[in-house]
C-alpha positions in Angstrom: -90.6 -34.9 27.6 -92.2 -35.3 31.0 -90.2 -34.7 34.2 -88.3 -37.9 35.2 -90.0 -39.8 37.9 -87.7 -41.7 40.2 -88.9 -45.3 40.7 -86.1 -47.1 42.4 -83.3 -45.4 44.5 -80.4 -47.5 45.6 -78.1 -46.0 48.2 -74.7 -47.3 49.5 -75.7 -50.9 48.9 -73.1 -53.5 50.1 -73.7 -57.2 49.5 -71.8 -60.1 51.0 -71.9 -63.9 50.3 -70.3 -65.2 53.5 -67.0 -63.4 53.9 -66.8 -62.4 50.3 -68.1 -58.9 49.4 -69.9 -58.9 46.0 -71.2 -55.3 45.8 -69.4 -52.2 47.1 -71.3 -49.0 48.0 -73.7 -49.1 45.0 -75.6 -45.8 44.3 -78.1 -45.9 41.4 -81.3 -44.2 40.5 -83.8 -46.0 38.2 -86.5 -44.0 36.5 -90.1 -44.9 35.8 -91.1 -45.9 32.2 -87.5 -46.2 31.1 -85.2 -49.1 30.3 -82.0 -49.1 32.4 -79.3 -51.5 31.3 -76.6 -52.9 33.5 -73.4 -53.8 31.6 -70.0 -55.1 32.7 -67.8 -58.2 32.6 -69.1 -61.6 33.9 -69.0 -61.8 37.7 -69.1 -58.0 38.2 -72.3 -58.1 40.3 -75.1 -57.2 37.8 -77.3 -60.1 38.6 -76.7 -59.8 42.3 -77.8 -56.1 42.1 -81.1 -56.8 40.5 -81.9 -59.7 42.8 -81.6 -57.2 45.7 -84.4 -55.1 44.2 -87.0 -57.9 44.6 -85.2 -59.5 47.6 -84.5 -62.8 45.8 -81.1 -62.8 47.7 -83.2 -63.4 50.8 -83.4 -67.0 49.6 -79.6 -67.4 49.7 -78.6 -68.4 53.3 -75.1 -66.9 53.2 -76.2 -63.6 51.6 -76.4 -60.4 53.7 -76.5 -56.8 52.8 -76.7 -53.3 54.1 -77.6 -50.0 52.5 -81.0 -48.8 51.2 -83.3 -49.7 48.3 -86.3 -47.5 48.0 -89.2 -48.1 45.6 -91.6 -45.2 45.4 -90.1 -43.9 48.6 -90.7 -47.2 50.5 -87.7 -49.2 51.9 -87.9 -52.8 50.4 -85.9 -54.1 53.4 -88.1 -52.6 56.0 -89.3 -55.3 58.4 -92.9 -54.3 57.6 -92.4 -55.0 53.9 -93.8 -58.4 52.8 -91.4 -60.0 50.3 -94.2 -61.9 48.6 -96.3 -58.9 47.9 -93.1 -57.0 46.9 -92.4 -59.6 44.3 -95.9 -59.2 42.8 -94.8 -55.6 42.1 -91.6 -56.7 40.5 -91.7 -59.2 37.6 -88.6 -61.3 36.9 -87.4 -62.8 33.6 -84.4 -65.1 33.7 -81.5 -65.8 31.3 -82.8 -69.2 30.3 -86.6 -69.5 29.5 -88.1 -71.4 32.4 -91.8 -72.2 31.7 -93.5 -74.3 34.3 -94.3 -77.9 33.1 -97.9 -76.8 32.6 -100.0 -75.6 29.8 -99.5 -72.1 28.4 -102.7 -71.0 30.0 -101.7 -72.4 33.4 -98.2 -70.8 33.2 -99.8 -67.3 32.8 -102.6 -68.0 35.2 -100.3 -69.3 38.0 -99.5 -65.9 39.6 -103.0 -64.5 39.5 -104.4 -67.7 41.0 -101.8 -67.7 43.7 -102.5 -64.1 44.7 -106.3 -64.3 44.3 -106.3 -61.6 41.7 -109.4 -62.6 39.8 -113.0 -63.3 40.9 -114.2 -65.6 38.1 -113.1 -67.9 35.3 -114.0 -65.2 32.8 -111.8 -62.6 34.5 -108.9 -65.1 34.6 -109.4 -65.9 30.9 -109.3 -62.3 30.0 -106.1 -61.7 32.1 -104.3 -64.6 30.5 -105.2 -63.4 27.0 -104.3 -59.8 27.8 -100.9 -60.9 29.2 -100.1 -63.0 26.2 -101.1 -60.1 23.9 -98.8 -57.7 25.9 -96.0 -60.2 25.5 -96.6 -60.3 21.7 -97.4 -64.0 21.8 -101.2 -64.5 21.7 -101.6 -64.6 17.9 -98.9 -67.3 17.7 -100.4 -69.6 20.4 -104.1 -68.8 20.6 -105.0 -72.3 19.2 -102.8 -74.2 21.6 -103.3 -72.5 25.0 -103.8 -75.9 26.7 -100.7 -77.5 25.3 -97.5 -77.6 27.4 -95.4 -74.4 27.5 -92.3 -76.5 27.1 -93.3 -77.3 23.5 -92.7 -73.7 22.3 -89.5 -72.5 20.6 -86.9 -70.8 22.8 -88.0 -67.3 21.9 -91.7 -68.1 22.4 -90.9 -69.7 25.8 -89.1 -66.4 26.8 -92.2 -64.4 25.8 -94.4 -66.8 27.7 -92.2 -66.1 30.8 -92.6 -62.4 30.1 -96.4 -62.9 29.9 -96.3 -64.8 33.2 -94.4 -61.9 34.8 -96.9 -59.4 33.4 -100.0 -61.3 34.6 -99.5 -60.2 38.2 -99.6 -56.6 37.0 -96.1 -55.5 38.2 -94.7 -52.0 38.2 -91.1 -53.1 37.5 -89.7 -55.8 35.3 -86.2 -57.2 35.9 -84.6 -59.1 33.0 -81.5 -61.0 33.6 -79.9 -61.5 30.2 -83.2 -62.4 28.6 -81.8 -62.9 25.1 -78.6 -64.7 25.7 -80.1 -68.1 24.9 -82.0 -66.9 21.9 -81.2 -66.6 18.2 -81.1 -63.1 16.5 -84.7 -63.2 15.2 -86.1 -64.1 18.6 -83.8 -61.5 20.2 -85.2 -58.8 17.9 -88.7 -59.7 18.9 -87.8 -59.5 22.6 -86.2 -56.1 22.0 -89.2 -54.8 20.2 -91.3 -56.0 23.1 -89.1 -54.2 25.6 -89.6 -51.0 23.7 -93.4 -51.4 23.9 -93.4 -52.4 27.5 -91.6 -49.4 28.9 -94.6 -47.3 28.2 -96.3 -49.0 31.1 -93.5 -50.5 33.1 -90.0 -49.7 34.5 -87.5 -52.1 33.1 -84.1 -53.1 34.3 -82.1 -55.4 32.0 -78.8 -57.1 32.6 -77.1 -57.7 29.3 -73.7 -58.8 28.1 -74.4 -57.2 24.7 -73.4 -53.6 24.5 -75.2 -53.4 21.2 -78.4 -54.5 22.9 -77.9 -51.9 25.7 -77.4 -49.2 23.1 -80.5 -50.3 21.2 -83.0 -50.8 24.0 -82.0 -48.6 27.0 -82.6 -45.0 28.0 -79.9 -45.3 30.7 -76.9 -47.5 31.2 -74.9 -48.4 34.3 -71.4 -49.9 33.9 -70.2 -52.2 36.7 -66.7 -53.6 37.3 -65.7 -56.0 40.1 -68.7 -55.2 42.3 -68.5 -51.5 41.9 -70.7 -49.2 39.9 -68.2 -47.2 37.8 -70.6 -44.8 36.2 -74.2 -44.5 35.1 -76.1 -42.0 32.9 -77.9 -41.6 29.6 -77.1 -44.5 27.3 -76.0 -42.2 24.5 -73.6 -40.4 26.8 -72.1 -43.5 28.4 -71.4 -44.9 24.9 -70.2 -41.8 23.2 -68.5 -39.8 26.0 -68.0 -41.9 29.2 -66.4 -40.1 32.1 -64.3 -43.0 33.4 -61.4 -44.7 31.7 -62.6 -48.1 32.8 -65.9 -47.5 31.0 -64.1 -46.4 28.0 -61.9 -49.5 28.0 -64.8 -51.8 28.4 -66.9 -50.2 25.6 -63.9 -50.2 23.2 -63.1 -53.8 24.0 -59.9 -53.3 25.9 -61.2 -55.0 28.9 -64.1 -57.5 29.3 
């Protein structure tokens, strides 16, 4: 196995919504070409944490934070960092599939067009097809690329959203409970896709399902009431956690 390459380093991150503190002194390393799962009870700060990585919390007026988030050694909150270009490096997939009210083609082409990533219609066509292939969707939809994305099944819509995220060629993909609205068959397809995607991307997944975390992730971080209780290799967290709170959550005593 190759030497672990640190992709994201989070140091002493505190997040506030108005007077309420949501995250307390978070320290977490996320490694390249791995899947890192964030687990913990509802409201423990998992989604807030990943939204700090791509600065989506900037869009919330009452949100403020301090601490440091580094991607490849660069501070994402440095005044010289452009949040728009930062978000092209970081794809985001949400809990509920949210295709745009456009054709499948235009859903995937939206980001590349916005950022001027292709020079010709042929280049854009190729990028759309490649992104759909990476998302494991192309063969299912190749004859209906110009039909509305909203006409797909829930699982297909979620893979369309993953294709849309991949189209801007990100380095990191954040997934906020990407399977919670899907049936078991669609969930299995997304999990297979995550396994394939980690060869090229760094993936962070928020999940309520400990079984899913155990299946898909290399590392797991357990959060509780805004604090990161412990993180480490998934097999260690699940078989031999250091902290009693982690043990209680995994065994179902709290949740």
